[in-house]
matplotlib code that plots the C-alpha trace (Angstrom):
import matplotlib.pyplot as plt

x = [97.7, 96.4, 95.7, 93.9, 91.5, 91.0, 90.2, 87.2, 86.3, 85.8, 83.5, 81.8, 81.4, 80.6, 83.1, 85.9, 85.9, 87.1, 89.7, 90.8, 90.9, 92.5, 95.7, 96.3, 96.0, 98.8, 100.8, 100.5, 99.4, 102.5, 102.6, 101.1, 98.4, 97.0, 97.7, 95.7, 93.1, 92.8, 92.5, 90.1, 87.5, 87.1, 84.1, 81.2, 80.0, 83.0, 84.1, 83.2, 85.8, 88.4, 88.4, 88.4, 92.3, 93.6, 92.7, 94.0, 97.1, 98.0, 97.5, 99.7, 102.1, 102.4, 105.0, 102.5, 103.8, 103.0, 99.6, 98.8, 99.8, 97.7, 95.0, 94.8, 95.1, 92.1, 89.8, 90.5, 86.9, 87.8, 91.3, 92.6, 92.9, 94.4, 97.1, 97.8, 97.9, 100.3, 102.5, 102.6, 103.8, 106.3, 107.4, 108.2, 109.9, 106.7, 105.9, 105.9, 103.9, 101.4, 100.2, 100.8, 98.5, 95.9, 96.4, 96.1, 92.7, 91.7, 92.4, 90.5, 87.2, 87.5, 88.3, 91.6, 94.5, 96.7, 96.4, 97.2, 100.5, 101.4, 101.7, 103.1, 106.0, 105.5, 106.4, 109.2, 111.3, 109.6, 111.9, 110.3, 106.8, 104.7, 102.0, 99.4, 100.9, 101.5, 97.8, 96.2, 98.6, 97.9, 94.2, 94.5, 95.7, 92.3, 89.9]
y = [99.2, 99.9, 103.6, 102.7, 101.1, 104.2, 106.5, 103.3, 103.9, 107.7, 106.6, 104.6, 106.7, 109.4, 111.4, 111.9, 115.6, 115.5, 113.1, 115.5, 118.1, 116.3, 115.2, 118.6, 119.9, 117.2, 117.7, 114.4, 116.2, 113.5, 111.7, 108.3, 109.6, 111.7, 108.3, 106.4, 109.3, 109.4, 105.4, 105.1, 108.1, 106.1, 106.7, 109.2, 108.7, 110.1, 112.5, 115.6, 114.1, 113.0, 117.0, 117.9, 115.8, 117.0, 120.4, 120.2, 118.4, 121.2, 123.8, 122.1, 121.4, 117.8, 115.9, 113.6, 110.0, 107.7, 106.3, 109.7, 110.5, 107.1, 108.2, 111.1, 109.3, 107.4, 109.7, 111.9, 112.9, 112.4, 111.5, 114.3, 115.0, 111.3, 112.6, 115.6, 113.6, 111.2, 113.9, 115.4, 112.4, 111.6, 115.3, 114.1, 111.1, 109.0, 107.8, 103.8, 100.8, 101.9, 105.0, 103.2, 100.6, 103.6, 105.2, 102.3, 101.7, 105.3, 104.0, 101.4, 103.5, 106.5, 104.2, 106.8, 106.2, 109.0, 107.9, 104.3, 105.7, 107.0, 104.0, 102.7, 104.8, 104.6, 100.6, 101.7, 103.3, 100.8, 98.1, 95.4, 95.0, 93.3, 90.8, 93.5, 96.1, 93.0, 92.3, 96.2, 96.5, 93.8, 94.8, 97.5, 95.8, 93.8, 94.8]
z = [103.7, 107.0, 106.1, 103.1, 105.4, 107.6, 104.5, 103.7, 107.4, 106.7, 103.7, 105.7, 108.7, 106.0, 108.0, 104.6, 104.7, 108.6, 107.8, 105.5, 107.6, 110.5, 107.4, 107.1, 110.8, 110.9, 108.6, 106.5, 103.3, 101.8, 97.9, 99.9, 101.7, 98.5, 96.4, 99.0, 98.9, 95.3, 94.8, 97.2, 95.5, 92.5, 90.0, 89.5, 92.9, 94.7, 92.1, 94.7, 96.8, 94.0, 93.2, 97.4, 97.3, 93.9, 95.3, 99.0, 97.1, 95.1, 98.0, 100.0, 97.1, 97.5, 95.4, 93.7, 93.4, 90.0, 92.0, 91.8, 88.8, 87.7, 89.7, 87.8, 84.6, 85.3, 86.0, 82.6, 82.0, 78.0, 76.3, 75.7, 79.8, 80.0, 77.9, 79.6, 82.9, 81.0, 79.6, 83.0, 84.5, 81.8, 82.7, 86.4, 85.1, 86.9, 83.8, 85.2, 84.8, 87.0, 84.3, 81.4, 83.1, 83.5, 79.9, 78.5, 80.3, 79.4, 75.3, 75.4, 77.3, 74.5, 71.9, 71.4, 69.2, 69.9, 73.8, 72.7, 71.2, 74.2, 75.9, 73.3, 73.4, 77.3, 76.7, 74.4, 77.4, 80.4, 79.0, 80.9, 81.2, 83.6, 82.9, 83.5, 81.6, 78.7, 78.7, 78.6, 75.6, 74.0, 74.5, 72.6, 69.3, 69.5, 67.0]

ax = plt.figure().add_subplot(projection="3d")
ax.plot(x, y, z, "-o")
ax.set_aspect("equal")
plt.show()
């Protein structure tokens, strides 16, 4: 939580590029830090920063967390891109409730039945689900 506040402060002070560079120099580009950065880079106004974090994570060969995959699903430009992100999370055995919530939200946003089906498949595999995920899944069934 402290790191997330630090990231917000960097945005407030227009120092995000410096923060990202410092993380690289200090060897702190890791799954947990990438996840926190991606979660703060939501929305179109921070699309460039999201892409910078994604690029740095790839160049540093960071082992992504489920939260990173959820952020990729949430940031997807279309249903096909969101589905690819879900499939990648599944392939890495990281398609848990966080990714499924993001996928359910994307399926609603794009009105996409195949993406909703991926969520349903994930629910079958997940076993017990949180109230949030159950509500998101029910939202997919609403007319």
